[in-house]
Backbone as CSV, one residue per row, in Angstrom:
resi,resn,N_x,N_y,N_z,CA_x,CA_y,CA_z,C_x,C_y,C_z
1,MET,68.160,101.707,112.771,67.664,102.657,113.729,68.476,103.949,113.595
2,ALA,67.795,105.070,113.551,68.452,106.367,113.407,68.759,106.961,114.780
3,HIS,69.873,107.654,114.865,70.289,108.347,116.082,70.598,109.788,115.718
4,MET,70.369,110.715,116.617,70.585,112.136,116.377,71.777,112.628,117.205
5,ALA,72.565,113.515,116.613,73.679,114.156,117.307,73.770,115.586,116.797
6,THR,74.428,116.451,117.550,74.569,117.859,117.170,76.032,118.174,116.920
7,LEU,76.296,118.846,115.822,77.649,119.259,115.467,77.988,120.535,116.237
8,SER,79.126,120.556,116.925,79.518,121.721,117.717,80.092,122.806,116.812
9,SER,80.313,123.987,117.379,80.886,125.101,116.616,82.319,124.797,116.168
10,LYS,82.977,123.851,116.836,84.335,123.442,116.470,84.340,122.283,115.479
11,GLY,83.157,121.841,115.050,83.068,120.744,114.100,83.123,119.375,114.753
12,GLN,82.959,119.332,116.059,83.017,118.065,116.781,81.637,117.410,116.806
13,LEU,81.637,116.105,116.768,80.403,115.328,116.763,80.535,114.211,117.784
14,VAL,79.529,114.033,118.609,79.555,112.960,119.606,78.739,111.794,119.061
15,ILE,79.384,110.634,118.961,78.691,109.426,118.516,77.912,108.889,119.712
16,PRO,76.616,108.641,119.551,75.815,108.155,120.674,76.432,106.907,121.323
17,ALA,76.333,106.840,122.655,76.952,105.764,123.425,76.513,104.383,122.951
18,LYS,75.247,104.227,122.634,74.750,102.913,122.196,75.468,102.463,120.919
19,LEU,75.653,103.379,119.979,76.356,103.032,118.737,77.829,102.747,118.996
20,ARG,78.473,103.572,119.857,79.887,103.324,120.187,80.058,101.937,120.778
21,HIS,79.151,101.564,121.656,79.234,100.249,122.300,79.027,99.131,121.274
22,GLU,78.010,99.263,120.437,77.707,98.238,119.434,78.856,98.051,118.444
23,LEU,79.538,99.152,118.106,80.629,99.093,117.124,81.989,98.876,117.759
24,GLY,82.037,98.866,119.081,83.305,98.653,119.768,84.249,99.838,119.659
25,LEU,83.718,101.039,119.516,84.545,102.240,119.401,84.914,102.724,120.794
26,LYS,86.195,102.840,121.038,86.701,103.269,122.344,87.482,104.559,122.186
27,PRO,87.713,105.295,123.275,88.474,106.541,123.176,89.829,106.323,122.491
28,GLY,90.173,107.216,121.589,91.446,107.131,120.876,91.384,106.360,119.574
29,VAL,90.274,105.701,119.290,90.144,104.926,118.054,90.038,105.890,116.878
30,ARG,90.775,105.612,115.829,90.705,106.441,114.625,89.527,105.964,113.775
31,VAL,88.878,106.913,113.119,87.761,106.572,112.242,87.999,107.167,110.869
32,ILE,87.334,106.612,109.886,87.435,107.068,108.507,86.106,107.719,108.135
33,PHE,86.171,108.929,107.589,84.987,109.632,107.114,84.957,109.534,105.594
34,SER,83.821,109.120,105.036,83.655,109.029,103.588,82.355,109.724,103.198
35,LYS,82.416,110.475,102.121,81.216,111.132,101.620,80.564,110.210,100.595
36,ARG,79.300,109.920,100.780,78.537,109.077,99.849,77.320,109.871,99.395
37,GLY,77.438,110.526,98.261,76.357,111.391,97.799,76.205,112.539,98.781
38,LYS,75.037,112.648,99.399,74.803,113.686,100.400,74.860,113.117,101.808
39,SER,75.431,111.933,101.952,75.534,111.278,103.257,76.991,111.199,103.706
40,LEU,77.182,111.050,104.995,78.507,110.895,105.581,78.587,109.510,106.209
41,LEU,79.584,108.743,105.818,79.796,107.402,106.355,80.984,107.456,107.301
42,ILE,80.799,106.946,108.515,81.873,106.910,109.510,82.163,105.453,109.822
43,GLU,83.419,105.034,109.617,83.814,103.642,109.846,85.056,103.589,110.721
44,PRO,85.235,102.505,111.479,86.487,102.342,112.219,87.651,102.321,111.229
45,GLY,88.794,102.855,111.635,89.970,102.844,110.776,90.419,101.430,110.474
46,ALA,91.256,101.269,109.459,91.708,99.943,109.032,92.408,99.201,110.160
47,TYR,93.245,99.892,110.917,93.975,99.254,112.003,93.013,98.701,113.045
48,GLU,91.986,99.476,113.373,91.006,99.035,114.356,90.208,97.843,113.834
49,ALA,89.935,97.828,112.526,89.206,96.703,111.938,90.025,95.413,112.053
50,VAL,91.329,95.529,111.853,92.204,94.361,111.990,92.233,93.903,113.453
51,LEU,92.320,94.849,114.375,92.330,94.486,115.794,91.038,93.785,116.200
52,ALA,89.927,94.174,115.600,88.645,93.560,115.933,88.631,92.089,115.533
53,LEU,89.435,91.717,114.539,89.498,90.328,114.084,90.479,89.485,114.889
54,ARG,91.262,90.138,115.734,92.289,89.435,116.498,91.672,88.282,117.286
55,GLY,92.295,87.132,117.204,91.815,85.963,117.928,90.895,85.079,117.096
56,ASN,90.428,85.588,115.959,89.526,84.803,115.121,90.273,83.823,114.224
57,THR,91.595,83.866,114.214,92.370,83.007,113.319,93.084,81.893,114.067
58,GLN,92.720,81.671,115.297,93.371,80.614,116.090,93.284,79.272,115.363
59,GLY,94.409,78.647,115.167,94.439,77.313,114.573,94.387,77.276,113.064
60,CYS,94.319,78.418,112.402,94.280,78.428,110.942,95.634,78.003,110.392
61,LEU,95.618,77.276,109.295,96.851,76.805,108.674,97.734,77.974,108.246
62,TRP,97.142,79.018,107.614,97.962,80.131,107.136,98.644,80.843,108.283
63,ARG,98.059,80.800,109.465,98.656,81.473,110.620,99.979,80.802,110.991
64,ARG,100.092,79.499,110.754,101.336,78.795,111.064,102.344,78.904,109.936
65,ILE,101.868,78.961,108.693,102.755,78.988,107.535,103.228,80.392,107.207
66,TRP,102.334,81.383,107.281,102.638,82.739,106.852,103.865,83.327,107.530
67,PRO,104.008,83.242,108.856,105.210,83.827,109.480,106.509,83.238,108.947
68,LYS,106.522,81.944,108.644,107.728,81.311,108.105,108.059,81.899,106.739
69,ARG,107.029,82.132,105.924,107.258,82.721,104.598,107.774,84.141,104.723
70,VAL,107.254,84.893,105.654,107.710,86.266,105.856,109.182,86.278,106.254
71,VAL,109.576,85.388,107.158,110.966,85.318,107.607,111.876,84.982,106.428
72,LYS,111.490,84.010,105.608,112.298,83.633,104.444,112.430,84.800,103.473
73,THR,111.321,85.491,103.221,111.337,86.618,102.286,112.225,87.732,102.807
74,ARG,112.135,88.034,104.072,112.968,89.100,104.651,114.444,88.735,104.604
75,LYS,114.768,87.477,104.846,116.176,87.050,104.774,116.694,87.219,103.358
76,LYS,115.891,86.868,102.351,116.294,87.028,100.956,116.510,88.497,100.628
77,GLN,115.622,89.358,101.114,115.739,90.782,100.831,116.995,91.378,101.456
78,ARG,117.361,90.909,102.643,118.565,91.421,103.313,119.830,91.020,102.566
79,ARG,119.817,89.855,101.930,120.989,89.364,101.202,121.257,90.177,99.952
80,LYS,120.202,90.776,99.387,120.366,91.522,98.116,121.085,92.818,98.299
């Protein structure tokens, strides 16, 4: 579905409320602009994408093992 917006004289663009809600974009969220041919792609920033996944890894094996590996690696790095 296409949505229309108007670019202001300052280069500001308002993302329609329906799209902001569907994508979970909230005030202060950083976005990434990419040029694709003659089109402009707007995506949530990497940090926001990671936050959107928060809670989806409950009970995963790597979630229990990974922190232990990080601690061991950091201890080794400090010793050097």
